[in-house]
C-alpha positions as CSV (number, residue, x, y, z in Angstrom):
1,M,-19.3,18.0,5.1
2,P,-18.8,15.1,7.1
3,G,-16.1,12.3,6.5
4,V,-13.4,14.8,6.2
5,T,-12.8,14.9,10.1
6,D,-13.1,11.3,10.4
7,R,-9.6,10.4,8.4
8,V,-7.8,8.1,10.6
9,A,-3.4,8.8,9.3
10,P,-2.9,6.1,7.6
11,R,-1.6,3.4,9.2
12,R,2.3,2.8,9.1
13,G,2.9,-0.9,7.7
14,W,4.1,-3.8,10.6
15,W,7.6,-4.1,9.0
16,Q,8.7,-0.9,10.2
17,P,9.1,-1.5,13.8
18,L,10.1,-5.1,12.8
19,L,13.2,-3.5,10.7
20,V,14.0,-1.7,13.8
21,F,14.0,-4.5,16.3
22,L,16.1,-6.0,13.9
23,I,18.6,-2.9,13.1
24,G,18.6,-2.9,17.3
25,L,19.2,-6.3,17.5
26,A,22.3,-5.9,15.3
27,L,23.7,-3.5,16.9
28,G,23.7,-5.1,20.6
29,V,25.2,-8.4,19.5
30,L,27.5,-6.6,16.8
31,A,28.4,-4.5,20.5
32,L,28.4,-8.1,22.7
33,G,30.7,-9.3,19.9
34,T,33.1,-6.6,20.3
35,V,33.4,-6.7,24.2
36,L,33.8,-10.2,23.9
37,V,36.3,-10.2,21.8
38,G,38.3,-7.2,23.4
39,C,38.3,-9.8,26.4
40,A,39.3,-12.8,24.7
41,Y,42.2,-10.4,23.9
42,L,42.8,-8.5,27.3
43,V,43.6,-12.8,28.6
44,L,45.2,-14.5,26.2
45,R,47.4,-11.6,24.9
46,P,50.3,-12.9,27.2
47,F,50.3,-16.5,25.8
48,A,50.8,-15.2,22.3
49,N,54.0,-15.1,21.1
50,A,55.4,-15.7,24.6
51,S,58.6,-18.1,23.7
52,E,61.9,-15.8,22.8
53,D,62.1,-17.4,19.2
54,H,58.9,-14.8,18.6
55,N,59.3,-12.6,21.0
56,P,61.8,-9.2,19.7
57,S,60.9,-7.5,22.6
58,F,61.8,-10.3,25.0
59,R,65.2,-10.9,23.1
60,Y,65.5,-6.7,22.9
61,G,64.6,-6.7,27.3
62,E,67.6,-9.9,27.1
63,R,70.1,-8.0,25.0
64,V,69.8,-4.9,27.0
65,L,70.3,-7.4,30.5
66,E,73.2,-8.7,28.7
67,Q,74.7,-5.0,28.5
68,A,74.0,-3.6,31.5
69,Y,74.7,-6.9,33.7
70,G,76.7,-9.2,32.8
71,S,73.6,-11.6,32.3
72,N,69.8,-11.9,30.7
73,D,68.3,-13.7,33.2
74,P,66.8,-11.1,35.2
75,H,66.9,-13.3,38.8
76,T,70.2,-12.8,38.8
77,A,71.6,-10.6,36.6
78,G,74.1,-8.0,37.5
79,L,73.4,-9.9,41.0
80,D,76.6,-10.0,43.8
81,C,73.7,-11.0,47.1
82,G,74.2,-7.7,48.6
83,A,74.0,-5.4,45.1
84,L,70.5,-4.3,45.2
85,V,70.2,-0.8,46.1
86,D,69.0,1.4,43.8
87,R,70.6,4.1,41.3
88,A,69.5,6.9,43.3
89,G,70.9,6.5,46.9
90,G,72.6,3.4,47.2
91,R,71.1,1.4,49.7
92,P,68.7,-1.0,49.2
93,S,65.2,-1.0,48.5
94,P,62.2,-1.9,50.7
95,F,60.9,-3.9,47.8
96,D,64.4,-6.1,48.0
97,R,64.5,-6.5,51.5
98,D,61.0,-7.9,51.6
99,E,61.5,-10.2,48.8
100,A,63.7,-12.9,48.8
101,V,66.0,-13.3,45.9
102,D,66.8,-16.4,44.7
103,G,70.6,-17.3,45.7
104,C,70.8,-13.5,48.1
105,E,70.5,-13.7,51.6
106,Y,70.8,-10.3,53.1
107,E,73.0,-9.9,56.0
108,E,71.2,-7.3,58.8
109,S,74.4,-5.0,58.5
110,S,74.1,-4.6,55.4
111,L,70.5,-2.6,55.7
112,N,71.2,-1.0,58.3
113,D,74.5,0.8,56.6
Protein backbone atom coordinates (compact mmCIF):
# COMPACT_ATOMS: atom_id res chain seq x y z
CA MET A 1 0.00 0.00 0.00
CA PRO A 2 1.79 2.99 -1.18
CA GLY A 3 1.23 6.16 0.82
CA VAL A 4 0.35 4.51 4.13
CA THR A 5 3.91 4.52 5.40
CA ASP A 6 4.69 7.84 3.76
CA ARG A 7 2.31 9.80 5.92
CA VAL A 8 3.75 12.69 7.91
CA ALA A 9 2.53 13.31 11.44
CA PRO A 10 0.24 16.29 11.65
CA ARG A 11 2.21 19.43 12.30
CA ARG A 12 1.60 21.40 15.48
CA GLY A 13 0.43 24.91 15.01
CA TRP A 14 2.95 27.75 14.99
CA TRP A 15 1.18 29.35 17.92
CA GLN A 16 1.97 26.57 20.44
CA PRO A 17 5.72 27.26 20.74
CA LEU A 18 4.93 30.97 20.85
CA LEU A 19 2.43 30.38 23.66
CA VAL A 20 4.99 28.37 25.65
CA PHE A 21 7.57 31.13 25.14
CA LEU A 22 5.15 33.86 26.24
CA ILE A 23 4.10 31.92 29.36
CA GLY A 24 7.76 31.37 30.26
CA LEU A 25 8.52 35.03 29.67
CA ALA A 26 5.60 36.09 31.87
CA LEU A 27 6.73 33.78 34.68
CA GLY A 28 10.29 35.10 34.40
CA VAL A 29 9.11 38.71 34.58
CA LEU A 30 6.93 37.84 37.57
CA ALA A 31 9.85 36.17 39.37
CA LEU A 32 12.19 39.08 38.63
CA GLY A 33 9.59 41.58 39.83
CA THR A 34 9.10 39.61 43.04
CA VAL A 35 12.85 39.65 43.72
CA LEU A 36 13.11 43.38 43.01
CA VAL A 37 10.13 44.22 45.23
CA GLY A 38 11.58 42.06 48.02
CA CYS A 39 14.95 43.79 47.78
CA ALA A 40 13.31 47.21 47.77
CA TYR A 41 11.30 46.23 50.84
CA LEU A 42 14.41 45.11 52.71
CA VAL A 43 16.30 48.27 51.78
CA LEU A 44 13.50 50.75 52.50
CA ARG A 45 11.90 49.09 55.55
CA PRO A 46 14.17 50.77 58.13
CA PHE A 47 13.09 54.18 56.83
CA ALA A 48 9.36 53.47 56.95
CA ASN A 49 7.64 54.72 60.09
CA ALA A 50 10.95 55.32 61.82
CA SER A 51 9.68 58.24 63.83
CA GLU A 52 8.59 57.95 67.44
CA ASP A 53 5.00 58.86 66.61
CA HIS A 54 4.36 56.05 64.14
CA ASN A 55 6.39 53.18 65.54
CA PRO A 56 4.80 51.43 68.53
CA SER A 57 7.78 49.14 69.02
CA PHE A 58 10.04 52.19 69.31
CA ARG A 59 7.78 53.66 71.99
CA TYR A 60 7.69 50.28 73.78
CA GLY A 61 11.48 50.17 73.79
CA GLU A 62 11.58 53.66 75.26
CA ARG A 63 9.18 52.64 78.02
CA VAL A 64 11.24 49.56 78.86
CA LEU A 65 14.42 51.65 79.09
CA GLU A 66 12.71 54.26 81.21
CA GLN A 67 11.27 51.69 83.62
CA ALA A 68 14.53 49.78 83.93
CA TYR A 69 17.07 52.58 83.97
CA GLY A 70 15.21 55.79 84.68
CA SER A 71 15.85 57.27 81.24
CA ASN A 72 14.58 56.54 77.77
CA ASP A 73 17.79 57.59 76.05
CA PRO A 74 19.68 54.40 75.18
CA HIS A 75 23.03 56.22 75.30
CA THR A 76 22.71 57.42 78.87
CA ALA A 77 20.03 55.18 80.39
CA GLY A 78 21.20 54.03 83.78
CA LEU A 79 24.83 54.88 83.13
CA ASP A 80 26.85 56.47 85.85
CA CYS A 81 30.06 56.26 83.85
CA GLY A 82 31.50 53.13 85.33
CA ALA A 83 28.38 51.11 85.85
CA LEU A 84 28.59 49.51 82.43
CA VAL A 85 28.85 45.95 83.62
CA ASP A 86 27.48 42.74 82.29
CA ARG A 87 24.80 41.13 84.41
CA ALA A 88 26.50 37.77 84.74
CA GLY A 89 29.88 38.64 86.22
CA GLY A 90 29.69 42.26 87.28
CA ARG A 91 32.70 43.18 85.16
CA PRO A 92 32.75 45.65 82.29
CA SER A 93 32.24 43.81 79.04
CA PRO A 94 34.95 43.97 76.36
CA PHE A 95 32.54 45.87 74.12
CA ASP A 96 32.13 48.61 76.71
CA ARG A 97 35.88 48.89 77.21
CA ASP A 98 36.58 49.22 73.51
CA GLU A 99 33.72 51.51 72.61
CA ALA A 100 33.51 54.96 74.13
CA VAL A 101 30.08 55.82 75.44
CA ASP A 102 29.00 59.44 75.14
CA GLY A 103 29.90 61.32 78.29
CA CYS A 104 31.69 58.43 79.99
CA GLU A 105 35.39 58.15 80.69
CA TYR A 106 36.78 54.88 81.98
CA GLU A 107 39.58 54.64 84.45
CA GLU A 108 42.06 51.84 83.97
CA SER A 109 41.83 50.82 87.64
CA SER A 110 38.08 50.22 87.44
CA LEU A 111 38.57 47.78 84.58
CA ASN A 112 41.07 45.64 86.44
CA ASP A 113 39.12 45.32 89.68
